[in-house]
N, C-alpha and C positions, 0 to 999 in steps of 0.2 A: 354664019356668024354663034347662030343657036348652039353649034356644035361645040364651038369653040368656047363659048362661055359653060357647057357641061365639063368639056375639058380641063376648064381651068378649076372648076369646082371640086371634080373627082382629085386632083393634082394637090391642091390646097388640102383637101382632106387626109390623102396620103400622107403628106408633110408632115401634118400637125399629129397623125397617129405614129409617126415614125418616132417623134419625140415625147410624146405624152404618154408614158408608160412607168408603169410599177411594177416591183422588182424585188423580189428577198433574196438573201441565202443567211448563212449561218458565218460568224467570224470568228475567231480565237484571239483574244487581246492579251497578250502576255504578261505586260508589266501595265502599272497604272498608267493610264492615257485621258487628256484630254479631248473632248470635242466640244466643240460652241463655248458654253458655259460648265456643260459637266464634264465630271471625273468619273472614269468608269474604271471598275478594277480589273484585274485579271480574271480572266474566264471567256468563255464562250455568248456570244450575244445574237440574238435573231435581229437583221438589219433588213428592214423594209423602206424601198425608196420609192417616191412619187416625182419624176422628172418632167418637166416642160423644157421647152430650147434652150433655155438659159439658165434654169434654178431648179432644186431639187427639196423636196422636204423629207428629212430621215428621220426615221423612227430604231432606237435602238430597246430592246427588250431582252431580259433575263430572265428567265423562268416564268415566263408568260407576263412578266410585269414589265410594264414600259418604263425604261430608265432615264430616255434622252430623245428629247425632239428636236432635231436643229435642221438650221435652213444651210444648202450648200450651192455649188455651181456645178451646172454639167458642163463636163470636159469631154472634148472630140479626142478620139484617139487615133493615133495614126491608123494602127491596124486592131483587130479584135484582141481581147486580150485573151491570153494563152489557159489562166487560170483565174481564180477570187484571190486578190491581194490587198492589202491595207499598207499605206505607205505611211511613214512616222517622221513627224517634224521633231527634230531632237534639240532644236536651238535654242528651247526654252527651259526653265525648272524641271518643267513638268513634260513627257513628250504629248503631240498633238496629233491626231488623225490628220494629215493632209490632202489623202484621196483614198477613194477605195474605189478598185475597178473589180467587173465581173465577168467570169469565165465566158467567154462566146459572144461578148458585147464590145462594140467598137465606143460607147460611151463611158463614161466613169462619173463620179460626183467628187467635187473638189471641196476643201475646206479653207476659209481664211484662218490663217494665225491670230491665237488672241491677242495678242500684240500687235497686229497689223489691225485689226478689229478695234481697241482700245484706242489708238492714234486715229483712227478715222472718225472717231466719236470724240476727239476733242478739237 
């Protein structure tokens, strides 16, 4: 019984560490883009993500200055991403970041559309 308890405790720690990850990468934004309530101008941004099993805190920095700090959702991909990519949703007047995939990772971070966020608050 003691062995089973230790095994369960170890598996719990492993599963938590599998989701509690901090990672960072640089991304290139080619057009004025929205993420959360922030508007990003074209340029290179350093993106730092701290993820748990269901949510992610994402920081966007440019030239060493933090320009946006937003909440996202952790997304499980069917397979590891071949490269780092930013998916835009162009359904509004200003494109917004829908998802960021990270090269070699099977988890991504997704963002709600501004219209969906506004509707949820009403």
